[in-house]
Every structure is written in structure tokens, then in C-alpha cells.
DSSP file (Angstrom, degrees, kcal/mol; ACC not computed):
  #  RESIDUE AA STRUCTURE BP1 BP2  ACC     N-H-->O    O-->H-N    N-H-->O    O-->H-N    TCO  KAPPA ALPHA  PHI   PSI    X-CA   Y-CA   Z-CA
    1    1 A X              0   0    0      0, 0.0     2,-0.5     0, 0.0     0, 0.0   0.000 360.0 360.0 360.0 138.2    0.0   -0.1   -0.1
    2    2 A X        -     0   0    0     27,-0.0     2,-0.5    26,-0.0    23,-0.0  -0.675 360.0-136.2 -82.6 124.6    1.2    3.4   -0.9
    3    3 A X        -     0   0    0     -2,-0.5     2,-0.3     2,-0.0    -1,-0.0  -0.707  27.5-169.2 -78.8 123.1    1.4    6.0    1.9
    4    4 A X        -     0   0    0     -2,-0.5     2,-0.3    17,-0.0    17,-0.0  -0.866  21.9-161.1-118.4 147.9    0.0    9.2    0.5
    5    5 A X        -     0   0    0     -2,-0.3    17,-0.3    17,-0.1     2,-0.1  -0.700  26.3-175.4-122.9  74.5    0.1   12.8    2.1
    6    6 A X        -     0   0    0     -2,-0.3     2,-0.4    15,-0.1    15,-0.2  -0.385  15.2-155.6 -74.0 150.1   -2.6   14.7    0.2
    7    7 A X  E     -A   20   0A   0     13,-2.2    13,-3.0    -2,-0.1     2,-0.4  -0.995  16.2-140.5-119.3 133.3   -3.4   18.3    0.6
    8    8 A X  E     -A   19   0A   0     -2,-0.4     2,-0.5    11,-0.2    11,-0.2  -0.770   4.4-150.8-104.1 137.1   -6.8   19.4   -0.3
    9    9 A X  E     -A   18   0A   0      9,-2.6     8,-3.4    -2,-0.4     9,-1.4  -0.883  17.9-155.5 -98.9 129.6   -7.8   22.6   -2.1
   10   10 A X  E     -A   16   0A   0     -2,-0.5     6,-0.2     6,-0.3     2,-0.1  -0.792   7.1-131.7-110.6 151.9  -11.2   23.9   -1.1
   11   11 A X    >   -     0   0    0      4,-2.6     3,-2.4    -2,-0.3    -1,-0.1  -0.213  45.5 -80.8 -90.5-172.6  -13.5   26.2   -3.1
   12   12 A X  T 3  S+     0   0    0      1,-0.3    -1,-0.1     2,-0.1    -2,-0.0   0.652 131.0  55.0 -66.9 -14.8  -15.2   29.3   -1.9
   13   13 A X  T 3  S-     0   0    0      2,-0.2    -1,-0.3     3,-0.0     3,-0.1   0.461 119.9-108.0 -92.5  -2.2  -17.9   27.1   -0.3
   14   14 A X  S <  S+     0   0    0     -3,-2.4     2,-0.3     1,-0.3    -2,-0.1   0.581  74.0 141.0  84.4  10.9  -15.5   25.2    1.6
   15   15 A X        -     0   0    0      1,-0.1    -4,-2.6     2,-0.0    -1,-0.3  -0.692  60.5-108.6 -85.3 139.4  -15.9   22.1   -0.6
   16   16 A X  E     +A   10   0A   0     -2,-0.3    -6,-0.3    -6,-0.2     3,-0.1  -0.442  46.8 162.2 -63.5 134.3  -12.9   20.0   -1.5
   17   17 A X  E     +     0   0A   0     -8,-3.4     2,-0.3     1,-0.4    -7,-0.2   0.588  56.1  21.6-128.7 -18.0  -12.2   20.6   -5.2
   18   18 A X  E     -A    9   0A   0     -9,-1.4    -9,-2.6     2,-0.0     2,-0.4  -0.987  57.8-141.1-150.0 157.8   -8.7   19.4   -5.8
   19   19 A X  E     -A    8   0A   0     -2,-0.3     2,-0.5   -11,-0.2   -11,-0.2  -0.966  12.4-160.4-120.1 133.4   -6.0   17.2   -4.3
   20   20 A X  E     -A    7   0A   0    -13,-3.0   -13,-2.2    -2,-0.4     2,-0.3  -0.960  12.7-178.9-112.7 133.7   -2.3   18.0   -4.3
   21   21 A X        -     0   0    0     -2,-0.5   -15,-0.1   -15,-0.2     2,-0.1  -0.933  36.2 -98.1-125.3 151.9    0.3   15.3   -3.8
   22   22 A X     >  -     0   0    0     -2,-0.3     4,-2.0   -17,-0.3     3,-0.4  -0.445  38.7-117.3 -60.2 143.1    4.1   15.4   -3.6
   23   23 A X  H  > S+     0   0    0      1,-0.3     4,-2.8     2,-0.2     5,-0.2   0.881 114.2  53.3 -57.1 -44.9    5.6   14.6   -7.0
   24   24 A X  H  > S+     0   0    0      1,-0.2     4,-2.0     2,-0.2    -1,-0.3   0.873 110.1  47.0 -63.0 -39.9    7.3   11.4   -5.7
   25   25 A X  H  > S+     0   0    0     -3,-0.4     4,-2.4     2,-0.2    -1,-0.2   0.900 111.4  52.3 -69.0 -38.2    4.0   10.1   -4.3
   26   26 A X  H  X S+     0   0    0     -4,-2.0     4,-2.7     2,-0.2    -2,-0.2   0.947 109.8  46.9 -62.3 -50.0    2.3   10.9   -7.6
   27   27 A X  H  X S+     0   0    0     -4,-2.8     4,-2.3     2,-0.2    -2,-0.2   0.889 112.1  51.1 -62.0 -40.6    4.9    9.0   -9.7
   28   28 A X  H  X S+     0   0    0     -4,-2.0     4,-2.3     2,-0.2    -1,-0.2   0.921 111.0  49.0 -61.5 -45.3    4.7    6.0   -7.3
   29   29 A X  H  X S+     0   0    0     -4,-2.4     4,-2.0     1,-0.2    -2,-0.2   0.908 111.6  48.5 -58.0 -47.4    0.9    6.1   -7.7
   30   30 A X  H  X S+     0   0    0     -4,-2.7     4,-2.0     2,-0.2    -1,-0.2   0.859 110.2  51.7 -64.9 -40.2    1.2    6.2  -11.5
   31   31 A X  H  X S+     0   0    0     -4,-2.3     4,-2.1     2,-0.2    -1,-0.2   0.907 110.2  49.2 -61.9 -42.7    3.7    3.3  -11.5
   32   32 A X  H  X S+     0   0    0     -4,-2.3     4,-2.1     1,-0.2    -2,-0.2   0.908 111.3  49.7 -67.7 -37.6    1.3    1.2   -9.4
   33   33 A X  H  X S+     0   0    0     -4,-2.0     4,-2.2     2,-0.2    -1,-0.2   0.870 108.9  52.0 -67.2 -33.8   -1.6    2.0  -11.7
   34   34 A X  H  X S+     0   0    0     -4,-2.0     4,-2.0     2,-0.2    -2,-0.2   0.911 109.8  49.6 -67.1 -39.9    0.5    1.1  -14.7
   35   35 A X  H  X S+     0   0    0     -4,-2.1     4,-2.7     2,-0.2    -2,-0.2   0.913 110.1  50.9 -65.4 -44.2    1.4   -2.3  -13.1
   36   36 A X  H  X S+     0   0    0     -4,-2.1     4,-2.8     1,-0.2    -1,-0.2   0.927 109.9  49.3 -64.8 -43.7   -2.3   -3.0  -12.4
   37   37 A X  H  X S+     0   0    0     -4,-2.2     4,-2.4     1,-0.2    -1,-0.2   0.894 110.8  50.5 -60.8 -38.8   -3.2   -2.2  -15.9
   38   38 A X  H  X S+     0   0    0     -4,-2.0     4,-2.6     2,-0.2    -2,-0.2   0.913 109.9  49.2 -57.8 -47.4   -0.5   -4.6  -17.1
   39   39 A X  H  X S+     0   0    0     -4,-2.7     4,-2.7     2,-0.2     5,-0.2   0.932 112.4  49.0 -62.7 -45.3   -1.8   -7.4  -14.8
   40   40 A X  H  X S+     0   0    0     -4,-2.8     4,-2.3     1,-0.2    -2,-0.2   0.924 110.9  50.0 -64.5 -40.8   -5.4   -6.9  -16.1
   41   41 A X  H  X S+     0   0    0     -4,-2.4     4,-2.5     2,-0.2    -1,-0.2   0.902 112.1  49.9 -63.1 -42.8   -4.2   -6.9  -19.8
   42   42 A X  H  X S+     0   0    0     -4,-2.6     4,-2.3     1,-0.2    -2,-0.2   0.938 109.6  48.8 -56.3 -49.3   -2.3  -10.1  -19.0
   43   43 A X  H  X S+     0   0    0     -4,-2.7     4,-1.9     1,-0.2    -2,-0.2   0.881 112.9  47.6 -65.5 -36.5   -5.2  -11.8  -17.4
   44   44 A X  H  X S+     0   0    0     -4,-2.3     4,-1.2    -5,-0.2    -1,-0.2   0.934 113.6  47.6 -68.8 -43.2   -7.5  -10.9  -20.3
   45   45 A X  H  < S+     0   0    0     -4,-2.5    -2,-0.2     1,-0.2    -1,-0.2   0.832 111.2  51.9 -64.1 -32.6   -4.9  -12.1  -22.9
   46   46 A X  H  < S+     0   0    0     -4,-2.3    -1,-0.2    -5,-0.2    -2,-0.2   0.874 109.7  49.6 -69.9 -38.4   -4.5  -15.3  -20.9
   47   47 A X  H  < S+     0   0    0     -4,-1.9    -1,-0.2    -5,-0.2    -2,-0.2   0.721  91.1  96.2 -77.9 -19.1   -8.2  -16.0  -20.8
   48   48 A X     <        0   0    0     -4,-1.2    -3,-0.0     1,-0.1    -4,-0.0  -0.368 360.0 360.0 -74.2 147.1   -8.7  -15.5  -24.5
   49   49 A X              0   0    0     -2,-0.1    -1,-0.1     0, 0.0    -4,-0.1   0.587 360.0 360.0 -70.9 360.0   -8.7  -18.6  -26.8
């Protein structure tokens, strides 16, 4: 599990509208997502005839 340290940007109504992450955490998150997509693609290819 990736430990994230998000900072929230709120709008004029006090509602969260954006999330800020340190670049290193963002890059780790993107790498993890790439790996998940690769695993899913492998599973789909493996199950195809």
C-alpha cells in the first residue's frame, strides 16, 4: 500500500475541489496503476482462446 500525504484545495464554499500530492508520491501512484493495468491486460490475454 502506498502511503500518501494529500493536501486538499477547497473552493469558496469550503468544498474539496482538488488534491495536491508530492511529485514522488504521484509518480509512485502512477507506476502502481501502470502495473495494475498490465496485470489486467495479461489476465485478459491469458483467458482469450
